[in-house]
N, C-alpha and C positions, 0 to 999 in steps of 0.2 A: 925807203923802207928796208929794213934788214931782216934776213931770214937765214937759218942754217941750211934749209933745204927748200927748194921750190919744185913742185910737181906740176908738170904741164899736162893737164887732162882735157885738152881741147880737141881731141879726136882728129878728124880730117883737117882741122885748122892748126895743128901743132906746128907745122913749119912756119906759118905766118907769125906765131908767137915767138918761136925760136929766133927768127930773123929780126925781131924787135931788139933783141939783145946782141946778136951777132949777124949782121946783114950778109956776111960772106959764106955762111954755112950752106952745105949742100942739102937739097931736099931729101927727106927720108920717107915721106908719106906718099903712098899711091892710093888715092881715093877709090873706093869700090862700093858697089851697092849690092844688096842681097835681095833675094826673093824668098819669102817665107809664107807657107800656106798653113793655116790653122783649120783643122778638120773637126767635125762633130765627133763626140765620143763614139767609140766602137771600131775605129780603124785597127786598133790592137789594145790588148788588155793592160790594166795596171799602170804603173809608173815606169814602164819600159822605155828604152830608147835604142836606136840602131844607127849605125853608120854604114853607108854604102860608099866604100872607099874608092871605087873605080867605076864611074858611070860610062855610058857609051862614048862620051867625048872627053873622058879623063878627069872630070871634076869629081868632087866629093859632095854627097848629100847626107844630111843627118835627119833623123826623126827623134824628137824629144817630147816629153810631156810638158805642156804649157798650161797651167791652171786646169789640169784634168783633161785637156784636149791634145791630141797629137799635132805637133807642128813640124812640118818638113821644110827644109830649105837648104840654100847654098848662098854663099857670100863671095862672089868672085867676078863680078862684071866691073871692069875698070871704067870709071866715070869721072865727071867733074865734081868737085866738092859742092854739093847742092843740098838744100833742105827739103826739096820737093821732088823726090824720086818715086817713081811708080813702076811696078813690074809690067812687062808687056806679055801678051798672050803666049808668045813662044816660050817664055820662061816658065809660065804656069804649066803649059803642055809638057815641057821637058821634065819638070819635077814629077808630074803625075805619071808619065810614061816610064820613068825610071823606077818609080815605086811599085809598079804592077808586078814585075817578076818576084819581088820580095814579099809583098803584102796582098797579092791576089788580083787577078784580072776581073773578078766578078763584082768587086766593090764599086759603087757608083761614086767615084772621087769628086767629080764636079758638083754633084747634088749635095755632097756632104761638106763642102767648103764653108 
């Protein structure tokens, strides 16, 4: 098959596809997983979003509007390329605790997930 351009859109598997053509190429991809929490409406108004650029451990957290609901998350845990990844409770707790100084301590985060 001939093509003028080939776009490798295989995500965490991009290096596998690249090596099909050039087995000697160095790996570029570092697979990571993210934890994202979607809250009920009411955490903040409208279609707003925020970035918390410096958390207690140096990571970044963002909050964006996802289909009318606030979604908070981070994508930075190095992991194996896997299709069955799940957040652990420590990641959920981390995100909630980091949101409190910015969005309020009185909001019942866990009840509104």
